[in-house]
C-alpha positions in Angstrom: 0.0 0.0 0.0 1.3 3.4 -0.9 -0.2 6.9 -0.6 -1.3 8.7 -3.7 1.5 10.4 -5.6 1.5 13.0 -8.3 4.2 13.9 -10.8 4.1 16.8 -13.3 5.5 15.8 -16.7 5.2 19.1 -18.5 3.7 22.6 -18.2 2.4 24.5 -21.2 4.2 27.7 -22.2 1.9 30.7 -22.1 -0.6 28.8 -19.9 -0.8 27.3 -16.4 -1.9 24.0 -17.9 0.1 21.0 -16.8 0.3 17.3 -17.8 0.9 14.9 -14.9 0.4 11.4 -13.6 -1.5 10.4 -10.4 -0.5 7.0 -9.0 -2.9 5.0 -6.8 -3.0 1.4 -5.6 -5.6 0.7 -8.3 -3.6 2.2 -11.1 -2.3 5.3 -12.8 -4.4 8.3 -13.9 -2.9 10.6 -16.6 -3.9 14.2 -16.1 -5.7 16.3 -17.0 -8.5 13.8 -16.6 -12.3 13.7 -16.7 -14.0 11.3 -14.3 -17.4 9.8 -15.3 -20.0 10.1 -12.5 -21.2 6.8 -11.2 -23.4 8.1 -8.4 -25.0 4.9 -7.1 -22.2 2.6 -8.2 -23.1 2.8 -11.9 -22.4 5.3 -14.7 -26.0 5.5 -16.0 -26.7 3.3 -19.1 -23.0 2.3 -19.5 -21.4 -1.0 -18.5 -18.1 -1.3 -16.7 -16.7 -3.2 -19.7 -17.7 -0.3 -22.0 -16.2 2.2 -19.6 -12.9 0.4 -19.6 -12.6 -1.0 -23.1 -14.2 1.6 -25.3 -14.4 4.8 -23.3 -11.1 4.1 -21.5 -12.1 5.9 -18.3 -9.2 5.9 -15.9 -11.2 6.7 -12.8 -14.9 6.9 -11.9 -16.9 8.5 -9.1 -19.3 7.1 -6.5 -21.4 9.1 -4.1 -21.4 8.7 -0.3 -24.9 9.9 0.3 -26.5 7.7 -2.4 -24.4 4.5 -1.6 -25.0 4.9 2.1 -28.8 5.0 1.6 -28.7 2.2 -1.1 -27.4 -0.5 -1.0 -25.9 0.5 2.4 -22.5 0.1 4.0 -23.3 -3.4 5.2 -23.7 -4.8 1.7 -20.7 -2.9 0.5 -18.5 -4.3 3.3 -19.7 -7.9 2.7 -18.8 -7.4 -1.0 -15.3 -6.2 -0.1 -15.9 -2.6 -1.1 -17.3 -0.9 -4.2 -14.5 -2.1 -6.5 -15.6 -5.7 -5.9 -19.3 -4.9 -5.7 -19.4 -3.3 -9.2 -16.4 -5.0 -10.8 -14.4 -1.8 -11.5 -10.7 -2.5 -11.1 -9.4 1.0 -11.7 -9.4 3.9 -9.3 -12.6 5.3 -7.7 -13.2 8.7 -6.1 -16.1 9.2 -3.7 -17.8 12.6 -3.1 -18.5 13.1 0.6 -22.3 13.5 0.0 -22.2 17.0 1.4 -23.6 18.5 -1.8 -26.4 15.9 -2.0 -27.4 16.5 1.6 -27.8 20.2 0.9 -29.5 19.8 -2.5 -31.6 16.6 -2.2 -32.4 15.9 1.4 -35.5 17.4 3.0 -35.7 19.2 6.3 -31.9 19.2 6.8 -30.5 20.9 9.9 -26.9 22.0 10.0 -25.2 22.2 13.3 -21.6 21.8 14.6 -22.0 18.1 15.1 -23.0 17.5 11.5 -26.1 17.6 9.3 -29.4 15.9 10.3 -31.4 15.1 7.1 -34.3 13.1 5.7 -33.7 10.5 3.0 -35.1 11.5 -0.4 -36.0 7.8 -0.8 -38.2 7.1 2.2 -38.1 10.1 4.5 -36.0 8.3 7.2 -33.8 10.5 9.3 -30.0 10.3 9.3 -27.0 12.2 10.7 -23.9 12.9 8.6 -21.0 14.0 10.7 -17.3 14.4 9.6 -16.6 11.2 11.5 -19.5 9.1 10.1 -18.8 10.3 6.5 -15.2 9.2 6.8 -16.4 5.8 8.2 -18.8 5.4 5.3 -16.2 6.2 2.7 -13.8 3.7 4.4 -16.6 1.1 3.9 -17.2 2.1 0.3 -13.4 1.8 -0.3 -12.6 4.5 -2.7 -9.0 5.4 -3.6 -9.7 9.1 -3.1 -12.2 10.2 -0.5 -13.5 13.8 0.0 -13.7 15.7 3.2 -17.2 16.5 4.5 -18.0 20.1 3.7 -20.9 22.5 3.5 -21.5 23.8 -0.1 -23.2 27.2 0.2 -25.6 28.2 -2.5 -25.0 31.0 -5.1 -25.5 33.8 -4.3 -24.6 33.8 -0.6 -24.3 36.7 1.7 -20.7 37.3 2.9 -21.5 36.5 6.5 -23.1 33.2 5.7 -20.3 32.3 3.3 -17.7 33.0 6.0 -19.5 31.1 8.6 -20.0 28.2 6.3 -16.4 28.1 5.2 -15.2 28.1 8.9 -17.5 25.2 9.6 -16.1 23.3 6.6 -12.6 24.0 8.0 -13.5 22.7 11.5 -15.1 19.6 9.9 -11.9 19.1 7.9 -9.9 18.8 11.1 -12.3 16.2 12.3 -12.1 14.3 9.0 -8.3 14.2 9.3 -8.4 13.1 12.9 -10.9 10.3 12.2 -8.9 8.9 9.3 -5.8 9.0 11.5 -7.4 6.8 14.1 -9.0 4.3 11.7 -7.2 1.9 9.3 -7.5 1.6 5.6 -9.9 -1.2 4.5 -9.5 -3.9 1.9 -5.7 -3.7 1.7 -5.1 -0.5 -0.2 -4.6 3.2 0.7 -7.5 5.7 0.9 -6.4 9.3 0.3 -8.2 12.4 1.6 -8.8 15.5 -0.5 -9.9 18.6 1.4 -12.4 21.0 -0.3 -11.9 24.7 -0.7 -15.0 26.8 -0.1 -15.7 30.5 0.3 -18.4 31.2 -2.3 -17.5 34.2 -4.6 -15.5 36.2 -2.1 -11.8 36.6 -2.9 -10.6 36.9 0.7 -12.6 33.9 1.8 -11.3 31.7 -1.1 -7.7 32.7 -0.5 -8.1 32.0 3.2 -9.6 28.6 2.5 -6.9 27.7 0.0 -4.2 28.6 2.6 -5.9 26.5 5.3 -6.4 23.6 2.9 -2.8 23.8 1.7 -1.5 23.7 5.2 -2.9 20.2 5.7 -0.5 18.8 3.2 -3.1 16.4 1.8 -2.5 14.0 -1.1 -4.6 16.4 -3.4 -7.0 19.3 -3.1 -10.4 20.1 -4.4 -12.2 23.3 -5.3 -15.9 23.2 -4.4 -18.8 25.6 -4.5 -18.3 26.7 -8.2 -20.5 25.8 -11.2 -23.5 26.3 -8.9 -25.2 29.1 -10.8 -22.6 31.8 -10.9 -21.7 33.4 -14.3 -19.1 31.5 -16.3 -16.5 34.3 -16.2 -16.9 34.4 -12.4 -16.3 30.6 -12.2 -13.1 31.1 -14.2 -12.0 34.0 -12.0 -12.3 32.0 -8.8 -10.9 28.8 -10.3 -7.8 30.8 -11.3 -7.5 32.3 -7.8 -7.8 29.0 -6.1 -5.4 27.2 -8.5 -2.8 30.0 -7.9 -3.1 29.5 -4.1 -3.1 25.7 -3.9 0.2 23.6 -3.9 1.7 23.1 -7.4 2.9 19.6 -6.6 -0.5 18.2 -5.7 -3.4 17.4 -8.0 -6.2 20.1 -8.2 -9.7 18.8 -8.6 -12.5 21.2 -9.7 -15.7 19.6 -8.6 -18.8 19.5 -10.9 -17.4 21.2 -14.0 -18.6 21.2 -16.7 -19.1 21.8 -20.5 -16.2 20.8 -22.8 -15.2 24.5 -23.2 -15.3 25.0 -19.4 -12.9 22.1 -19.0 -10.5 23.4 -21.6 -10.4 26.9 -20.1 -9.9 25.5 -16.6 -7.1 23.1 -17.7 -5.5 26.4 -18.9 -5.9 27.7 -15.4 -4.0 24.8 -13.8 -6.8 22.3 -13.0 -6.0 18.6 -13.3 -9.2 16.7 -12.5 -12.9 17.2 -13.5 -16.2 15.4 -13.0 -19.7 16.3 -14.2 -23.0 14.5 -15.0 -23.3 16.6 -18.2 -22.1 14.0 -20.7 -24.5 11.3 -19.6 -27.4 13.5 -18.5 -27.4 15.6 -21.6 -26.8 12.5 -23.7 -29.9 10.9 -22.3 -31.8 14.0 -23.4 -30.4 13.9 -27.0 -27.5 16.4 -26.7 -24.3 15.2 -28.3 -20.9 16.8 -27.8 -18.7 16.3 -30.9 -15.3 17.3 -32.2 -17.1 19.8 -34.5 -19.7 21.2 -32.0 -23.0 20.4 -30.3 -25.8 18.4 -31.8 -29.5 18.1 -30.7 -30.1 14.6 -32.2 -33.9 15.0 -31.9 -33.9 17.7 -34.6 -35.6 16.8 -37.8 -32.4 17.8 -39.8 -30.7 14.5 -38.7 -33.6 12.3 -39.8 -31.8 11.3 -43.1 -28.2 12.1 -42.2 -26.5 8.7 -42.6 -23.0 10.0 -41.6 -21.6 8.5 -38.3 -22.0 10.4 -35.0 -18.4 11.7 -35.1 -15.6 10.6 -37.5 -13.2 12.6 -35.3 -13.4 10.2 -32.4 -11.5 6.9 -32.3 -14.2 4.9 -30.4 -16.3 2.3 -32.1 -19.7 3.6 -31.1 -19.2 7.1 -32.4 -17.9 5.8 -35.8 -20.4 2.9 -36.2 -23.9 4.4 -35.5 -25.4 7.1 -37.8 -27.1 10.3 -36.8 -30.3 9.2 -38.6 -30.4 5.9 -36.6 -29.7 7.5 -33.3 -32.4 10.1 -33.9 -34.8 7.3 -34.8 -34.0 5.6 -31.5 -34.7 8.8 -29.5 -38.0 9.4 -31.4 -39.0 5.8 -30.8 -38.0 6.1 -27.1 -35.7 3.0 -27.4 -33.3 2.5 -24.4 -30.4 1.8 -26.8 -30.5 5.4 -27.8 -29.7 6.5 -24.3 -26.8 4.1 -24.1 -25.3 5.1 -27.5 -25.5 8.8 -26.6 -24.0 8.3 -23.2 -21.1 6.2 -24.5 -20.5 8.7 -27.3 -20.4 11.7 -25.0 -18.2 10.1 -22.4 -15.8 9.0 -25.2 -15.7 12.5 -26.4 -14.9 13.9 -22.9 -12.1 11.4 -22.4 -10.8 12.1 -25.9 -10.9 15.8 -25.2 -8.8 15.7 -22.0 -6.5 13.2 -23.7 -5.9 15.7 -26.6 -5.4 18.5 -24.1 -2.7 16.4 -22.4 -1.1 15.6 -25.8 -0.9 19.3 -26.7 0.5 20.3 -23.2 3.2 17.7 -23.7 3.8 19.0 -27.2 4.0 22.6 -26.0 1.2 24.1 -28.2 -1.8 23.9 -25.8 -2.8 27.6 -25.7 -3.2 27.9 -29.5 -5.0 24.5 -29.8 -7.3 25.4 -26.9 -8.4 28.7 -28.4 -9.2 27.0 -31.7 -11.0 24.1 -30.0 -13.1 26.3 -27.7 -14.5 28.2 -30.6 -15.3 25.0 -32.5 -16.9 23.1 -29.5 -19.3 25.9 -28.8 -20.9 25.8 -32.2 -24.4 24.5 -32.5 -24.6 22.2 -35.5 
């Protein structure tokens, strides 16, 4: 067992983008990387074999709130952790469930001890504390586990944002203490990433970055962005945080975002991304392609027999036609959701792979400018 390590292989001239390699007990993760979201132990409509063999995902996410409620930690422990339960042999990251508690749960009550909430499934009452969330994530068995934080809404008053950030910091100390007194499960190392908060206030964000950096964790995350603030504001605060977090540790921007968001934030020094957008939008008929965005439900694709995207190397995007996929959506066939999800995830993994290639080659800034303009086009 070894703690997570991170090595920077190259930095892009004229940009803060960097290409690196994260090493975990379940394998290596080349960065920048996009992590498909498998909230309840599954990336919706996509099998683990497809994730590995066609999409070539290097790491996926699970969610503490959802997995705690269903199937529960007892089942996951009996299985030997989430890796064995769902058959995924590569690294897994678990979100602490904080965001879900604040966005999904009913009648939640935040106090120093933790958060009392009602399950969105059956209304049962539960308490999440920093200690219990660490214990739950130990049972799930992810390679990277997130600290329990409060994610304030946008916009937030300064006073609330400050109080919320300070609570997140106190909870972080308790997360660290709990992990120090409990052993890793299942024979491999679990690595804590603290989360920077502070809403859209520069002094709070800087203070949070400094506090988080002082903990010398294996990596660090930026939370509380992409929650409704304008895009330019997201970039501004991402840049501020990246500038104040350690250079030699991976930086994870939580919940972001569109393909152009990801490219811009890679240019600001971010290494890791996750978002439900490729699968959720795919299930609603929106395809991201190397030439721009497609709404596959539109009539214009009804007799377009070209493949989904000749610019992608994966089999699904080159085999199925736009006309056929549109037919599946109009006919409400489940296969349509699967094809669109595989296509979009393949595109996202291709995109961060291309970004990495151009960082290593030294021409990332010019490539990024050209790609952002192209990706934003509606076809």
